[in-house]
C-alpha positions as CSV (number, residue, x, y, z in Angstrom):
1,M,31.2,88.4,65.1
2,K,32.3,91.8,63.8
3,K,31.1,93.4,67.0
4,K,33.2,91.0,69.1
5,L,36.4,91.7,67.1
6,T,35.8,95.5,67.2
7,L,35.4,95.2,71.0
8,M,38.6,93.0,71.4
9,L,40.5,95.7,69.3
10,V,39.3,98.5,71.5
11,V,40.3,96.7,74.7
12,L,43.7,96.1,73.2
13,L,44.1,99.7,72.3
14,V,43.1,100.9,75.7
15,C,45.6,98.5,77.3
16,A,48.3,99.8,75.0
17,V,47.6,103.4,75.8
18,T,47.4,102.9,79.6
19,S,50.3,100.5,80.1
20,P,53.2,101.8,82.2
21,L,55.7,103.7,80.1
22,F,59.2,102.4,80.3
23,S,61.1,105.1,78.5
24,G,60.7,108.7,77.3
25,G,57.4,109.6,78.9
26,A,56.2,110.8,82.3
27,Q,55.3,108.1,84.9
28,E,52.2,107.9,87.2
29,K,52.8,108.5,90.9
30,S,51.6,105.8,93.4
31,D,48.0,105.8,94.6
32,D,48.8,108.1,97.5
33,G,50.5,110.7,95.0
34,V,53.9,110.1,96.5
35,L,56.7,109.1,94.2
36,R,58.7,106.0,95.3
37,F,62.4,105.5,94.4
38,A,64.7,102.4,95.2
39,F,68.5,101.9,95.2
40,L,69.5,98.4,94.6
41,P,73.4,98.4,94.9
42,N,75.7,95.4,94.7
43,T,76.5,95.9,98.4
44,Q,76.3,98.4,101.2
45,N,79.4,97.1,102.9
46,N,81.5,99.7,101.2
47,T,81.7,103.4,101.7
48,F,81.3,104.2,98.0
49,Q,77.8,102.6,97.8
50,S,76.8,103.9,101.4
51,T,77.8,107.3,100.3
52,M,75.7,107.0,97.2
53,N,72.8,105.8,99.5
54,D,73.2,108.8,101.8
55,T,73.0,111.1,98.8
56,Y,69.9,109.5,97.3
57,K,68.3,109.5,100.8
58,A,68.9,113.2,101.3
59,L,67.7,114.1,97.8
60,S,64.7,112.0,98.2
61,K,63.7,113.7,101.5
62,E,64.3,117.1,99.9
63,H,61.8,116.2,97.1
64,N,59.3,114.5,99.4
65,I,59.9,111.1,97.7
66,E,59.7,107.8,99.5
67,Y,63.0,106.0,99.3
68,S,64.2,102.5,99.9
69,V,67.6,100.8,99.7
70,L,68.3,97.0,99.4
71,D,71.6,95.2,100.1
72,P,72.5,91.9,98.2
73,D,75.9,91.8,99.8
74,Y,77.6,90.9,96.4
75,D,75.2,87.7,96.2
76,L,73.7,87.6,92.6
77,N,70.8,85.4,93.6
78,T,69.8,87.7,96.3
79,Q,70.0,90.8,93.9
80,L,67.9,88.9,91.3
81,N,65.3,88.4,94.1
82,Q,65.5,92.0,95.0
83,L,64.9,93.2,91.4
84,S,61.9,90.9,91.3
85,D,60.5,92.5,94.6
86,A,61.1,96.0,93.0
87,A,59.2,95.1,89.9
88,N,56.4,93.8,92.1
89,Q,56.4,97.0,94.3
90,Q,56.1,99.1,91.2
91,Y,58.6,101.8,92.1
92,D,58.5,104.9,90.1
93,M,62.4,104.7,89.5
94,V,65.0,102.2,90.5
95,F,68.8,102.9,90.6
96,V,70.8,99.7,90.0
97,I,74.5,98.6,90.5
98,P,74.8,95.1,89.2
99,V,76.5,92.5,91.4
100,D,77.5,90.7,88.1
101,S,77.3,92.9,84.9
102,N,76.2,90.1,82.7
103,G,74.1,88.2,85.3
104,I,71.2,90.3,86.1
105,T,69.3,90.1,82.8
106,A,66.4,88.2,84.1
107,G,65.8,90.8,86.9
108,L,66.0,93.6,84.6
109,M,63.6,92.0,82.2
110,E,61.1,91.7,85.2
111,L,61.4,95.4,85.9
112,K,60.9,96.3,82.2
113,Q,57.9,94.0,81.8
114,A,56.4,95.6,85.0
115,G,57.0,99.1,83.5
116,V,59.5,100.1,86.3
117,P,62.1,102.4,85.0
118,V,65.8,101.6,85.6
119,I,68.8,104.0,85.7
120,N,72.0,102.0,85.9
121,V,74.7,103.5,88.0
122,D,78.4,103.2,88.7
123,T,78.9,99.8,87.0
124,S,77.4,99.2,83.6
125,V,75.3,96.3,82.9
126,G,76.4,94.0,80.1
127,K,76.3,95.4,76.6
128,D,73.4,93.1,75.6
129,D,71.3,94.6,78.4
130,L,71.8,98.2,77.7
131,D,68.3,98.3,76.1
132,L,66.8,97.3,79.5
133,V,68.0,100.5,81.3
134,L,67.2,104.1,80.4
135,S,70.7,105.5,81.2
136,V,74.2,104.5,82.5
137,V,75.8,107.0,84.9
138,A,79.2,106.3,86.2
139,T,82.7,107.6,86.7
140,D,84.8,107.3,83.7
141,A,86.5,104.0,84.8
142,Y,88.8,103.7,81.7
143,M,89.9,107.4,82.2
144,A,90.7,106.6,85.9
145,G,92.8,103.6,84.8
146,T,94.8,105.6,82.1
147,L,95.6,108.3,84.7
148,V,97.0,105.6,87.1
149,G,98.8,103.8,84.4
150,A,100.5,107.0,83.1
151,Q,101.6,107.9,86.6
152,L,103.2,104.5,87.1
153,V,105.2,105.1,84.0
154,K,106.4,108.4,85.4
155,D,107.2,106.8,88.7
156,Y,109.0,103.7,87.2
157,P,110.4,105.1,83.9
158,E,112.9,102.0,83.8
159,G,110.0,99.5,84.1
160,G,109.7,96.6,86.5
161,K,107.5,93.8,87.6
162,I,103.8,94.7,88.1
163,A,101.0,92.8,89.7
164,I,97.2,93.4,89.0
165,L,94.5,92.7,91.5
166,D,91.3,92.9,89.4
167,F,87.6,92.0,89.7
168,P,86.6,90.7,86.2
169,S,82.9,90.1,87.0
170,N,82.5,93.8,87.3
171,E,82.3,95.7,83.9
172,S,83.7,99.0,85.5
173,C,86.8,97.1,86.9
174,V,87.4,95.5,83.5
175,D,87.5,99.1,82.1
176,R,89.9,100.3,84.8
177,V,92.2,97.6,84.0
178,A,92.0,98.3,80.2
179,G,92.6,101.9,80.9
180,F,95.5,101.1,83.1
181,M,97.3,99.0,80.3
182,D,96.5,101.8,77.7
183,G,98.0,104.3,80.3
184,I,101.2,102.5,80.2
185,G,100.9,102.5,76.4
186,A,104.0,102.2,74.3
187,N,106.1,101.6,77.4
188,I,104.5,98.3,78.1
189,S,107.6,96.3,76.9
190,K,109.5,97.7,79.9
191,Y,107.0,96.1,82.3
192,D,106.4,92.4,83.2
193,I,102.9,91.7,84.4
194,V,103.9,88.7,86.7
195,A,100.3,88.3,88.1
196,Q,96.8,89.2,87.4
197,Q,94.4,87.8,89.9
198,D,90.8,88.4,91.2
199,G,91.0,90.2,94.4
200,A,87.2,90.3,94.7
201,A,87.4,94.1,95.2
202,A,87.9,93.2,98.9
203,L,90.7,93.8,101.4
204,D,90.9,90.3,103.0
205,A,91.0,88.4,99.6
206,S,93.5,91.0,98.3
207,L,95.7,90.8,101.2
208,I,96.1,86.9,100.8
209,L,96.8,87.2,97.1
210,A,99.3,90.1,97.7
211,E,101.3,88.1,100.3
212,D,101.6,85.2,97.8
213,I,102.6,87.5,95.0
214,L,105.2,89.2,97.2
215,T,106.6,85.8,98.2
216,A,106.9,84.6,94.6
217,H,108.3,88.0,93.3
218,P,110.3,89.6,96.0
219,D,111.5,92.1,93.5
220,L,108.0,93.3,92.6
221,A,107.9,97.0,91.7
222,A,104.3,97.8,92.2
223,F,100.6,96.6,92.5
224,F,97.7,98.0,90.5
225,C,94.4,97.4,92.4
226,I,91.0,98.2,91.0
227,N,89.7,99.8,94.1
228,D,90.7,101.1,97.6
229,P,89.7,98.0,99.6
230,S,91.8,95.8,97.2
231,A,94.7,98.4,97.4
232,L,94.5,98.5,101.2
233,G,94.9,94.7,101.3
234,A,98.0,95.0,99.0
235,A,99.4,97.8,101.3
236,A,98.9,95.6,104.3
237,A,100.8,92.8,102.7
238,I,103.6,95.1,101.8
239,K,103.8,96.4,105.3
240,A,103.8,92.8,106.7
241,A,106.7,92.1,104.5
242,N,108.7,95.1,105.7
243,K,108.6,96.5,102.2
244,K,106.6,99.7,102.7
245,G,108.2,102.4,100.4
246,E,109.8,99.6,98.2
247,V,106.6,98.4,96.4
248,G,104.3,101.0,94.9
249,V,100.4,100.8,95.3
250,Y,98.2,102.3,92.6
251,S,94.5,102.5,93.2
252,I,91.2,103.9,92.0
253,D,88.6,105.2,94.4
254,A,90.0,108.0,96.6
255,S,87.7,107.0,99.4
256,P,88.4,108.6,102.8
257,Q,90.5,105.5,103.6
258,G,92.3,105.7,100.3
259,K,93.0,109.3,100.9
260,Q,94.5,108.5,104.3
261,A,96.7,105.8,102.8
262,L,98.0,108.3,100.4
263,I,98.8,110.7,103.2
264,D,100.5,107.9,105.1
265,G,102.5,106.8,102.1
266,E,100.9,103.5,101.9
267,F,99.5,104.5,98.4
268,T,101.6,105.8,95.5
269,A,98.7,107.2,93.5
270,V,95.0,107.1,93.4
271,A,92.5,108.2,90.9
272,A,89.1,109.5,92.0
273,Q,85.6,107.9,91.7
274,V,82.7,110.3,92.2
275,P,79.9,108.5,94.0
276,I,78.2,111.6,95.2
277,E,78.3,113.2,91.7
278,I,76.9,110.0,90.2
279,A,74.0,110.0,92.7
280,K,73.2,113.7,92.1
281,Y,73.3,113.3,88.3
282,S,71.3,110.2,88.1
283,F,68.7,111.5,90.6
284,Q,68.2,114.6,88.5
285,Q,67.8,112.3,85.5
286,A,65.1,110.5,87.3
287,L,63.2,113.7,87.9
288,D,63.6,114.8,84.4
289,L,62.3,111.5,83.0
290,L,59.3,111.7,85.3
291,D,58.7,115.1,84.0
292,G,58.7,113.8,80.4
293,K,62.0,115.2,79.5
294,E,64.7,113.5,77.4
295,I,68.0,112.5,79.1
296,K,71.4,111.3,77.9
297,T,71.6,107.5,77.8
298,S,75.3,107.2,78.6
299,V,77.2,109.6,81.0
300,Y,80.7,109.0,82.3
301,L,81.8,111.7,84.8
302,P,85.5,112.6,84.7
303,S,88.1,111.2,87.0
304,H,91.3,112.8,88.2
305,L,94.5,111.9,90.1
306,V,94.2,113.0,93.7
307,S,97.1,115.2,94.9
308,L,98.5,115.0,98.4
309,E,97.2,118.4,99.1
310,E,93.6,117.4,97.9
311,A,93.8,114.3,100.1
312,K,94.6,116.2,103.2
313,K,91.8,118.8,102.5
314,T,89.1,116.1,101.8
315,V,90.3,113.1,103.8
316,N,86.9,112.6,105.4
317,D,84.8,112.8,102.3
318,W,84.2,111.2,98.9
319,Q,83.6,113.4,95.9
């Protein structure tokens, strides 16, 4: 009996020592010796995410790493299935942008149980799931919001009616709105938030909402939109109502389309997101982790307001 117990303990110890490491230590390469990375964004139907994909792909090629990207197209169930597939595929590193910050717990748990390390990029997972990822790397969304809010106060010092097109299922977008409100700060009593609606971070949905808001509030001063597609929808509604130049549009992204809108006078101000820098930073974190090095668990890269001069110089590019 003692011999059997001793043998069982040895087996358990061996399993513990050889089980895949989830944090802190170096990972094993695949059977053919080649590292395999995967990018699981919330969509690829947006130049922000596709720019990140292009950056990851180029860096993977440079380092002889096999690379895959999956596209759930904003569908949570699809992303959960893709996370499960990634766990089964035993990738050496997975970069994840959640479709729903608080809705992907099950998928993250599968990855952790499979020993597949995860770096969360762009949009943070929910606070209760932070222990399921090794790091969060994103633009400082709160900072971007405060910059835009402060600029609105400069542009409308007497106040006015404001409409917000948000995206509450996305943690980053929640932070942008919080930053925007804090950017207005002590001046908030001058402004009347007449509408705050979910524009789904999309042009078409935001266009319809913006048309209705302009009809209900013809004296609206400005829209604050959580990203460029949503802001482009608002700008299109303003143009259709023959109010271009009368109603301000404040955005966060500074995509090529957003920069062009700033140049054309359709946007009043836009704060930058930095998808290329996020991809570069998180990719280096992955290499460091696999080399057994420690990394920062929370990295928020700074935003800035894009000037007209910067927009003209970099109109074809993200940052």
